[in-house]
Each structure stands twice: as C-alpha cells, then as structure tokens.
C-alpha positions as CSV (number, residue, x, y, z in Angstrom):
1,M,-23.7,14.8,8.2
2,K,-20.5,12.7,7.5
3,H,-19.7,11.9,4.0
4,V,-18.5,8.2,3.5
5,D,-17.4,6.8,0.0
6,V,-18.7,3.1,-0.3
7,Y,-17.5,0.8,-2.8
8,T,-19.4,-2.8,-3.2
9,D,-19.1,-5.8,-5.3
10,G,-20.7,-9.3,-5.5
11,A,-19.4,-12.6,-7.2
12,C,-20.7,-15.8,-7.6
13,R,-19.0,-19.3,-8.5
14,G,-21.8,-20.5,-10.8
15,N,-25.0,-18.6,-10.7
16,P,-26.5,-20.0,-8.3
17,G,-23.4,-21.3,-6.5
18,K,-20.7,-20.2,-4.0
19,G,-20.8,-16.5,-3.5
20,G,-19.2,-13.6,-2.0
21,W,-19.3,-10.0,-1.3
22,G,-16.8,-7.1,-0.7
23,A,-17.1,-3.7,0.4
24,V,-14.6,-0.8,1.2
25,L,-15.7,2.1,3.1
26,V,-13.7,5.3,3.1
27,Y,-14.1,8.2,5.5
28,G,-11.4,10.7,6.5
29,G,-8.6,8.9,4.8
30,I,-9.3,5.7,6.7
31,E,-10.6,2.6,4.8
32,K,-12.5,-0.2,6.1
33,E,-12.8,-3.7,4.4
34,L,-15.9,-6.0,4.8
35,S,-16.5,-9.3,3.2
36,G,-18.9,-12.4,3.4
37,G,-20.6,-14.7,1.4
38,E,-23.0,-17.7,1.3
39,A,-22.5,-21.4,0.1
40,Q,-25.5,-21.3,-2.3
41,T,-26.8,-17.9,-3.7
42,T,-26.6,-15.7,-6.7
43,N,-24.4,-12.8,-8.0
44,N,-27.3,-10.4,-7.6
45,R,-28.0,-11.4,-4.1
46,M,-24.2,-10.8,-3.2
47,E,-24.4,-7.5,-5.0
48,L,-27.2,-6.4,-2.8
49,T,-25.7,-8.0,0.2
50,A,-22.6,-6.1,0.0
51,A,-24.4,-2.7,-0.1
52,I,-26.5,-3.7,2.9
53,A,-23.5,-4.8,4.8
54,A,-21.7,-1.5,4.0
55,L,-24.6,0.8,4.9
56,S,-25.3,-1.2,8.0
57,A,-21.9,-0.7,9.3
58,L,-22.5,3.1,9.5
59,R,-23.3,3.9,13.1
60,E,-25.0,7.3,12.3
61,P,-26.9,8.6,9.3
62,C,-24.4,9.6,6.7
63,E,-24.2,11.1,3.1
64,V,-22.9,8.3,1.0
65,T,-21.7,7.8,-2.3
66,L,-22.0,4.1,-3.1
67,T,-20.1,3.0,-6.2
68,S,-20.9,-0.4,-7.8
69,D,-20.8,-2.2,-11.1
70,S,-24.3,-3.7,-10.4
71,K,-27.0,-2.1,-12.9
72,Y,-29.4,-4.4,-11.4
73,M,-29.1,-2.7,-7.9
74,I,-28.3,0.8,-9.2
75,D,-31.1,0.7,-11.6
76,A,-33.7,-0.7,-9.4
77,I,-33.1,2.1,-7.0
78,T,-32.5,5.2,-9.2
79,L,-35.1,4.3,-11.6
80,G,-37.8,3.4,-8.9
81,W,-38.3,-0.1,-9.8
82,A,-37.7,-1.5,-6.4
83,E,-40.1,0.9,-4.6
84,G,-42.6,-0.1,-7.5
85,W,-42.0,-3.7,-6.7
86,R,-42.8,-3.2,-3.0
87,A,-45.7,-1.2,-3.6
88,R,-47.2,-3.9,-5.8
89,G,-46.3,-6.5,-3.0
90,W,-43.1,-7.5,-4.6
91,K,-44.5,-7.9,-8.1
92,K,-42.9,-6.4,-11.0
93,A,-44.9,-4.3,-13.5
94,D,-45.9,-7.7,-15.5
95,R,-47.1,-9.2,-12.2
96,S,-44.3,-11.9,-12.1
97,P,-42.5,-12.0,-8.8
98,A,-39.7,-9.6,-8.1
99,L,-36.7,-11.5,-7.0
100,N,-34.8,-11.0,-3.8
101,P,-37.6,-9.1,-1.8
102,D,-36.0,-9.7,1.4
103,L,-32.9,-7.9,0.5
104,W,-34.7,-5.1,-1.2
105,E,-36.7,-4.4,1.8
106,T,-33.6,-4.2,3.9
107,L,-31.8,-2.2,1.4
108,L,-34.8,0.3,1.0
109,N,-35.0,0.7,4.7
110,L,-31.3,1.6,4.9
111,L,-31.9,4.1,2.4
112,K,-34.3,5.9,4.6
113,R,-31.5,6.2,7.1
114,H,-28.9,7.5,5.0
115,K,-28.6,10.0,2.0
116,V,-27.2,7.7,-0.8
117,T,-26.0,8.8,-4.2
118,F,-25.3,5.7,-6.5
119,V,-22.5,5.7,-9.2
120,W,-22.2,3.0,-11.6
121,V,-18.8,2.0,-12.8
122,K,-17.9,-0.7,-15.6
123,G,-16.8,-3.8,-13.9
124,H,-13.3,-5.3,-14.3
125,N,-12.3,-2.2,-16.1
126,G,-9.5,-1.1,-13.7
127,H,-11.3,1.0,-11.2
128,P,-9.1,0.6,-8.2
129,Y,-11.9,0.2,-5.6
130,N,-14.1,-2.1,-7.6
131,E,-11.2,-4.3,-8.4
132,R,-10.5,-4.6,-4.6
133,C,-14.0,-5.2,-3.9
134,D,-14.2,-8.0,-6.6
135,R,-11.1,-9.6,-4.9
136,L,-12.6,-9.5,-1.5
137,A,-15.9,-11.0,-3.1
138,T,-14.1,-13.7,-5.0
139,T,-11.7,-14.7,-2.4
140,F,-14.6,-15.2,0.0
141,A,-16.5,-17.3,-2.5
142,D,-13.5,-19.2,-3.2
143,S,-12.9,-20.0,0.5
144,L,-16.4,-21.8,0.6
C-alpha cells in the first residue's frame, strides 16, 4: 500500500460565512494542492470537506497520515464520536442532533477505503504545511 502524507485546513470568514478549505497531498516527493469553498458555510464544514477532498483524490487505497489542526474532526474520529453519532441515527449522546451528518457519513466511508492515521497540530503555530493549507483555504474564502 502506498503511503501518502495529507495536510488539511478549513477557514471561514464569519461563522457561518464565506468559507474555504485547502489540502496538500505528498507522495514520493511530489506535492499536489487542492482547494475549494462555499459562499455560506462553517469552519467545521470546511475542515471536514478538506479531508474528504484529499482522501477522495487518492485513486487507490492508501496508508495515509492526515495532519490537521481540527480537534473537532480528529477527536470525533479517533475517540469514536462520529461512529457513535451514526449508530444513534446522527444523534449525540445527549440525543441532540449531530452537526454535519452528510460530511461525516462521507468521511467515515472514505476511512473504510484508506488506512488513515490522524495527527493533530496546533494551528497558526508555524507548521509549514498547516500554514500552506491555511493560505489555500483563506485565499479561496476571500475570493468568494
């Protein structure tokens, strides 16, 4: 299985507001940038969309190290929250609705295809790829 390093970030101008996401995929010394956004969205939706877009860009099952500054995304996956929300019909433990079930469903399905290890980094703290993804995300948001 090929190993790919993936870096993602999401941004929002207002929350909700104009949003953007950025991703950088690194494989064998080759880097590929991806970005996109929506006119009316939230930061968390953009964080999830960045991961979905990056994993969807992989043409075959891969081992992936996905690095993000989104505690929301990483904790929901690594601590099993998202699987629990899905098992309860997209309800949280307190029975309130889980947010972004459409994106969580897509991400959870992609995690069945790829072997993904999630790594959290502190945002806006000088990590070169995190800063690069932030620039991609904010540039796209600002273009809307």
